[in-house]
N, C-alpha and C positions, 0 to 999 in steps of 0.2 A: 504494500500500500504506500502511495506517494505521500511524503511529508508535506504538511501545509507550509506554504512559503510566506513568511512574515517579513516584510521589507520596510526598513525605516530610513528615510532620507534626512540626515542631520545627526550630528554626534554631540549635541549640546545637552542642556539640562532636560529638555523635553524628550529627546530621543533616547537618552540614557535611562531616564525614569521609566519610559515605556518598555524598554528592553528588560529592565529588572522586573517590572510587573508581569510582563509576558512569561518570563522564566519561572516566576512563582506559581503561576496557574497552568502553564503549558510547557512542560519540560521536553516535549518531543518534536515540536515544530522546528523547521529550519528558520533561524532568525538571522537577518543580514542588516548591518548598519553601513550606510554609504556616507562618506565624508569627503567634501571637497578639499579639506585640509589634510595634512600628512601626519597628524599627531593623534595620540589618544585624547579622550575628552578632557577639557580644561574649562576653567571658569572665566569668561570674558569680564565678569564683574571685578576680577582681580587685576586686570590690565593696568589701571591707574596705580595700584600698589606696586606693581613691577616697575612702572615708569619712574616712580618716586624713589625706588631702591628699598622700599620697606620689605619686599619679599624677593627671592630669587625667581628666575624663570621656572625652575623646577617646582616651586611652591604653588604654581597655578593649576597643575594637573590634578584631577580628582580620581582618575583611574590610570592603570598602566596596561600594557598589552596583555599581561597575564589575565586581567579581568575578562577580556573577550574570550580567551581560550577556556578559562575556568567555567564560564557560563554557556559555552557552546554557541557563541555568537560569531558569525563570519563578519569580520571587520574589513571594509574596503576603503582604506585611506587614499587620499589623493585622486579620487574619482569624482568628477563633476557630473551630476545628473542634470540633463538639459530639458527633458520632456517626459511627460507621462501619457501613455495611450490607455485610457480607461477601458475602451472596448476590447483591446487585446490583453489588458492587464500586464503592461510592460513599462519599465523605466528605461529610457534611452540615455546613454552617456555621451559625453562630448566627442569621444573617439568613434562614435557610431555603433558601438556594441550595445546590447540591451540585456535586461534581467526581468524575468517574469515574477509575478507576485499573486498571492491569493488575497492577502490584506496588505494595504499600504498605509504607512503613516508619513505625512509630510511635516517634518519638523526642521525646515530649512532656514528658520530664523529670519533675520532682517539684514539689510545693507545700509550703511550710512548715507544720508543724503549729501549730495555734493553741490558745490557752487556752480551756478549756471555758466559762469565765466572761467571755470577751472579748466585750463588747457592740460591735457594729459602728459605733455612733455615736461611739465614743471615738477621736478622731483621733490621740491621743498614745499609742496602743497599736499598735505597728508590728512588721512582720517584714522580713527582708532576703532577697530572692531576685532582684529585678530592678533595673534602673536607676531606674525610677520609685520603687521602695521606698527606694533609697539617697537619692534627692532629698528624699523626705519626711523621712527620718531626719536628714539634714543640716539641713534647715529647722527641724525641731523641736528638735534638739540645741542650736542657737544660743541658744535660750531656756530651756535646761534645765541645772540644776546637779546635781540628784539623779536618777540613772537606775537602773532595775532591768532586768537582763537575766535573763529566765526561760529556763533551760537552760544546762548546763555542758558541752556537747559541743564539737566542733570549731568549728561555726558560731558558737555563743554566745561562745566565748573569743576568736575573731577579732574579733567586734564589740566586745568589751570592750577589746581592745587598740587598735582603731581610734578609739574615743571617749574613751579615758583621757587626760584633760588636767588640768593644774593647775587647782585650784578646783572640779573635779567630784568628786562622790561616787558611785561605782559599786558596786552590790551585785549579786551573782550568786546566783540561787536555783535549786535543782534538787531534784527528788524523790529522786534517787539519793543515796546516802551518800558518794559520791566524785565528783570531776569525771571527764570522759572515760570514763564507765562502759561505753561500747560499744567503746572503743578499747584500754584497757589495764587492768592489775591495780591493786589499791589502793596498793601500795608506790610504783609509778611515778607514779600520780595524785597522791599526797601530795607527792612531790618537786616536781612541776610546779606544784601549787597553792601551795606555799611560795614558789616563785619569783615567781608572779603577785602574791601577797599583799605582797611587798616593794614593789610599786608603789602600794599603798594600796587595792587592791580588796578588798572584804569578801565572804565566801562564807557563804551560808545553805544548808546541805545537809541532806537528809533531810526536806524540807518542800516543800509545793506551794501554789500560789495557789488559794484557794477563792472569792474575790470581788474584783472590781475595781469601785470606785465613785468618783464625784467627791467631793472634799473641799476646800472653799474653792477655791483656785486650783491644787490638787494632785490627784493620783490616789492614792486610798487602797487599799492592797493588804492583804487579809486572807489568812492562811495556815491550813493544817490543824493547826498547833501553837499556834494562838491568838496569833500574832505579827502586828503591824500595822506597815506602812511607808507613809510619805507621800512620793511621788516626783513628778517633773515629767514623766517619760515612761517607757514600758515597751517593751522590745524582746524579742520572743519568738524564741528560738533553740533550740527543742526538737526539732530534726531536721526531716527532709523525708519526706513520703509520696509514693510513685510515683503519677503521674497516669494511672491505669488505667481511669478511668470510661468513657472514650470507646470502649473495646473490651471492657469487662468481661463483657458478655453475648454476646460473639462468639467470644472465644478463651479458652484456659485461663489463669487468673491465680492468684496467691497473694498475696504482698506486692508483687509486680510482675508483669509479663507474662512467663510462662514461655517460654523459648526454648531451642532446641537449639544445637549447636556451630556451626551455620550462621546463627544468629540468627533462625531461622524460628520462628513461633508454631505453635499447633496447626492453623492454616490455612496451607497451604504458600506462598501468595503474599502473606501478611502477615508482616512482620518487626518486630522491636523491638530497640532499642539505647539505651544510656545509662542514666540514673537511673530510667527507667520499666521497664527489663528486669530479669528475674531469670535470670541466666545460670549456667552450670556452674562449680562450684568445683573447683579443682585439688586442694585439700587434703581436702575432705570427700566429694566425689563428688555432693553435693547441689546445690541452686540457691540463689544469693544475689543480692541487689542490690548491685552494686559501684558506689557513688555517688562516683566521682572522675573527674577530667578524662582521665587516660590510658586508663582502662577505656572511657569513652564513645568516645574516638577509635578504639580497637581494635575495639570492637563495631560502631561505625558503618562502619568500613572493611570488615569482614567482611560485614556486611549489604549494603553497596553493591556489593561484588564479586559476591555471589550474585544480587542483583537484576539485575546485568549479564550473567549467564550463566556466571560462573566457579564453581568449586567451592572455596570458601574456608572454613576452619574455625578455630574458636577452642576448643581442646580443654578448657581450664579456666583460670580466673583466680585471682589472689591479691589479697586486699584490701591497699590501700596508701594511706596518707594522711600528709600532713605538716602540722604546725602551726608556722608561722613567725611568732612574736610576740616583742616586747620584746628584739630583738637576738639571740635564740636560736631554735633549731628543735628540734622533736621529731618523730620518724618512727615510724609504726606499720605493720607489715607482717605479712600472714598472720594466724595465730592469735596476736595480740599480747597476749592476755589469759592465755595458757597454760591454756586450758580443756579441751584434749584429754587423753584418758587416756594414761598411760605417758609423760608429759612429763618431759624432763630439762631443768633450768634452768641456764644459764651466766650468771653475773652479774658485772659489773665496774663499779667506780666510782672516780672521781678527785674526792674531796670538795673538795680545794683549788681545783680549776678548775671545779667544778660539772658534771663530765661523768659520764655514766651510760649503761650499756647492759645489756640483758637479752635473751638469745637462748633460744629454746625449741626443743628437739630431740625427735624421736621416731624410735627405731631408727637413731640416728646421722645423721639427716637434718634439716636446718633446716625448721621448720614455722611459725616466727614470730619476730618481733624487735621490740624497742622501743629506739630510740636517742635520747638526749637530749644536746644540745650537739654531740657528736662524730658528725656524720652524713655525712661526706665519702664514705664507702664504702657509702652506702645502696643505690646501684644494683647493686653487687656482691653485697650480701647478698640483695637481692630476686631477683637472678639465681640465687643458690644455692637459694633457696626454690623458684623456678619449676623449676629443673633437678632438684631432689630428689636431689642427688648425695650419696654416702656421704662424710661429712667426718670420720670417726672418727680418721684420723691427725692431724688439726689442730684438733679441737674444743676442746682446752684453750687454744689460741691465739686462736680466733675471737672470743671475747668481749672480749679486751684491745684497747685502743685507744691509739695507732694500731698497725696491724699491717702487716707487709710482704706485702701481698696478691699481689704478682707471683709470689713463690715459692709461695704456697699454690695459686693458680690454675693455675700451671704443672703441679703434681702432680695436681690434681683433674681437669683437663680435657686 
């Protein structure tokens, strides 16, 4: 009897979690992981730590080659999958070869958005998504004193922190008029920006790059507000777009690959998980791309269990990100911008110690939160958002920090 062929495109958090879940419930199927990169699985979230020298390159890897052998997984590194034929149940590779599947998981992640004026020949205009990207940035940064980071989101600010050294001049440019425009409200963004500016970083907000050109031994940056900068290197951190091209003409897509609560696409034997998937939102009832490590693990596990014949479901997710830089951390959960109608805002600050938090409620239920400096209870707050419990007896205490959570949770649950 032929073994069932379980194929996973992607070797990151979602793909690895799916493979582990598959092997727990299905020890006999043939499992294959396809990776465009040539390495065992590693954590891209650790790339800024590698850039800053806080960890070695080896510290980013979460498994070694023995993991694949031990779990009976065929690992295909350095193989780029370029197309999926759902009718024939085939994955086609860049070299023209193909691989058949019975169940397919697309966990191909995302790719960094690039500048429209980015000419490919300019080796000093870089992005950060892979180990090879990080190596190029480190090599170029050694010869760079003036650096422009295009993009003021989570990824861009982590790069700023990683490369901020004495003697370097770092400028952050963003089209939005605030930093972290997709994560928080202007008040919180201004507070975080002020803290970063204390380290010597300069921000140019409300403008964008219109042209990149060589200028002597520098790179000349022209902006849409007629400003010019001469820098040694440019790092583009303008967010990530889901890698949906491989199945775009096969399954339903939007900003990502649309999936149900079992992580199935519009074709029942094709699944998607991680940064490429657009999954159900607990708060809105719609679909969102939850581009973070925990979500990728949850989605991958659910997909793997279903591929293995179980009935696993992820009824809805909540956005969750942490920015750990300069010795402090900021956490963003759920509707951390307070954009929903009928929002009630609970705000608390401790200016002396630089601590701040803002909680967003709807009908006495937590729907979002921003925590700055004081984030020890981030897991509890995230749990309250996920549970959608009525917190009316304690809502006046929830914003203050620190809080005696044991007493509150005892009454809530």
